[in-house]
C-alpha positions as CSV (number, residue, x, y, z in Angstrom):
1,X,2.2,3.4,0.8
2,X,2.8,7.1,-0.6
3,X,-0.7,8.9,-1.8
4,X,0.5,11.4,-4.8
5,X,-1.3,14.3,-6.2
6,X,0.3,16.1,-9.1
7,X,-1.1,19.5,-10.4
8,X,-0.2,21.1,-13.6
9,X,-1.6,23.4,-16.1
10,X,-4.3,22.1,-18.5
11,X,-3.6,21.4,-22.1
12,X,-1.4,18.2,-21.9
13,X,-1.8,15.2,-24.0
14,X,-2.9,11.9,-22.3
15,X,0.5,10.5,-23.2
16,X,2.1,13.5,-21.4
17,X,0.3,12.9,-18.3
18,X,0.8,8.8,-18.4
19,X,4.4,9.7,-18.7
20,X,4.5,11.8,-15.7
21,X,2.5,9.3,-13.6
22,X,4.9,6.4,-14.7
23,X,7.9,8.5,-14.1
24,X,6.9,9.4,-10.4
25,X,6.0,5.5,-9.8
26,X,9.4,4.6,-11.2
27,X,11.4,6.9,-9.0
28,X,9.4,6.0,-5.8
29,X,9.9,2.3,-6.7
30,X,13.7,3.2,-7.2
31,X,14.3,5.3,-4.1
32,X,11.4,4.9,-1.8
33,X,11.0,0.9,-1.6
34,X,7.4,1.2,-3.3
35,X,6.1,-2.2,-3.7
36,X,4.7,-3.5,-7.4
37,X,1.3,-2.2,-8.0
38,X,1.3,0.6,-4.9
39,X,0.0,3.1,-7.4
40,X,-2.4,5.6,-5.8
41,X,-1.8,9.0,-7.9
42,X,-4.0,11.5,-9.4
43,X,-3.5,14.4,-11.7
44,X,-5.3,17.6,-11.6
45,X,-5.3,20.2,-14.2
46,X,-5.9,23.8,-13.7
47,X,-6.7,26.6,-16.1
48,X,-4.1,29.4,-16.1
49,X,-6.0,31.8,-13.9
50,X,-5.9,29.1,-11.3
51,X,-2.6,28.0,-11.4
52,X,0.2,30.4,-10.0
53,X,3.7,29.9,-9.4
54,X,6.9,32.0,-8.5
55,X,8.7,31.9,-11.9
56,X,12.2,32.8,-10.5
57,X,11.7,31.8,-6.6
58,X,15.5,30.8,-5.2
59,X,16.8,31.6,-8.7
60,X,15.1,28.6,-10.2
61,X,13.7,29.8,-13.8
62,X,10.3,27.9,-14.0
63,X,8.1,28.1,-17.2
64,X,4.3,27.3,-17.7
65,X,5.1,23.8,-17.6
66,X,6.0,23.7,-14.0
67,X,4.3,20.8,-12.2
68,X,3.6,20.4,-8.3
69,X,4.2,16.8,-7.1
70,X,2.9,16.1,-3.6
71,X,3.5,12.8,-2.0
72,X,2.1,12.0,1.2
73,X,3.8,9.1,2.8
74,X,4.6,7.4,6.2
75,X,7.7,9.2,8.0
76,X,9.7,6.1,7.5
77,X,12.4,7.6,4.8
78,X,15.3,9.2,5.6
79,X,17.0,12.3,4.2
80,X,19.1,10.5,1.7
81,X,16.0,8.6,0.3
82,X,14.3,11.8,-0.2
83,X,17.2,13.5,-2.0
84,X,17.5,10.4,-4.2
85,X,14.0,10.8,-4.9
86,X,14.0,14.3,-5.9
87,X,17.1,13.5,-8.1
88,X,15.5,10.4,-9.9
89,X,12.2,12.4,-10.4
90,X,14.3,15.0,-12.3
91,X,16.1,12.5,-14.3
92,X,13.2,10.4,-15.4
93,X,10.8,13.2,-16.1
94,X,13.4,15.1,-18.1
95,X,13.7,11.9,-20.0
96,X,10.0,11.4,-20.5
97,X,8.1,13.2,-21.2
98,X,10.9,15.7,-21.5
99,X,10.3,18.2,-19.0
100,X,13.0,20.8,-17.6
101,X,14.3,19.8,-14.5
102,X,13.4,23.7,-13.1
103,X,9.8,22.8,-13.5
104,X,9.4,19.9,-11.4
105,X,8.4,20.8,-7.9
106,X,8.2,18.4,-5.5
107,X,6.9,18.4,-1.6
108,X,6.8,15.4,0.6
109,X,3.9,15.3,3.6
110,X,4.9,12.9,6.2
111,X,2.7,11.1,8.6
112,X,2.4,8.5,11.0
113,X,1.4,4.8,10.2
114,X,-1.9,4.7,12.1
115,X,-3.1,7.7,10.0
116,X,-3.6,5.5,6.9
117,X,-6.6,3.5,5.8
118,X,-6.3,1.5,2.5
119,X,-9.8,0.1,2.7
120,X,-12.4,-1.9,4.5
121,X,-12.6,0.6,7.6
122,X,-9.1,-0.7,8.6
123,X,-5.9,1.0,9.7
124,X,-3.6,-1.7,8.3
125,X,-0.3,-0.5,9.3
126,X,-1.0,0.7,12.8
């Protein structure tokens, strides 16, 4: 039950943003065993003055098209699944909407099952 927040610079088309959401969801389905319709994702657009990134940190040449994908998830995936997710995200997002792999920045934040309520004031996974 991942919760995904995606940040990017303002100005991308609706189609571009939808392709990003679709690609992230498909990558999670392919690598994180996310079930059908488990889609809880947002995109936040930022003006250039409110969006900063390291253009060459760790010798990765990023452009103004860089996006930050933060995935909050339960601590139930292993290192191989996380690496597979990163690779699949780069593959899918480079295909559509045509992003550069260097511009795909991903962070996974993990928590325990009892920290999640998906509605009705219940801890469904606890």
